[in-house]
N, C-alpha and C positions, 0 to 999 in steps of 0.2 A: 575401441569401437566408439563411434560418435553417433548419437541419436539426436536428430534435429526435429523440432516441432511436436514433441510428445511431452505432455506434462499433465499430471492429474492433481487436482486439489479438491478434496471431498470435505464438505462442511455438513454437519448435522445439527439439528435443533437441540438445544439444551434440555435436559430432563426437566419436566414440569413439577415433579414431586420434591425437589430440593432447590435451594437457592445457590446457584453456582458462585464460586469465589470470583471476585473481580480481578482481572489481570493486573499484575504489578510490573510495570515497565522496568523498574530498577532491581527486581529480584533475579536470581540466577535462572537461566532457562531462555525460552523463546523471547526475542526482543521485538521484532517486527517482520512484516511480510511486504515485499515491494514488487510492483509490476512495472515493466518498462513501457513507456509510451514512445510513439514514433516522432512526435513533435510537441511543441508547447501548446498548440491548439487542442490537442487531445487531452493534455493535462488540464487546461482551462475548461474544456467541455465537461470533463469528469467532475471538476469542482462544482460547476453549475448544477449537475445532476445530484451531487451530494446535498447541496443547499436546498434544492427543490424538494428532496425527499426527507429533509429534517435530520440528516446525519450530522454527527459531531466532527466538524473540521478543526483540527488542532492548529494548522497553519495554512493560510491561503497560498495559492500558487505563487511561487517566487523563485528567484535564483538563490541558492544557498551555497555557502563556501566549503562544502564537503569536498568538492573537486571542481575544477573549471567547467563551466557550462551546465552544472547540475541544477535542474529546474524540476520542482516537485510540489505536490500537495500532500499534506499529512492529515490523516483522519483516524477515527477509532471505530471499531465495531461495537455492538451493544455491550460486550463484556469488557470493554476498555482496551482491547488488543490494538496496538498501533499498526496502521496500514499506510502504504505509500504508493502513489503513482508518480513515476519519475522518468526523467530523461538523463541517463548517465552520459558522461563525457566520452567514455570509451567508444571508439568507432566499432561498428559491427562488421564482421567478416563472413563471407560465404564459404562454407566448407563442403 
């Protein structure tokens, strides 16, 4: 069974009565979350939105050598979780 176009991501506010632990990128467990963009302009536009809103950008939009044509911006959420908006090299197929 193939389901296309269905994806849920639910985020909730951290509890206010405790100080949450900061995410450690090098610890076992969740590493990062990435969203695919359609083109470089979308990645660049998202970067401008991050900067405008005071987000922490780890790396500006650029081509990285993870795979040919990989273009991305890396940033963190308030807890230090690494997030990515990327254009992967892999061609998309319609199913």
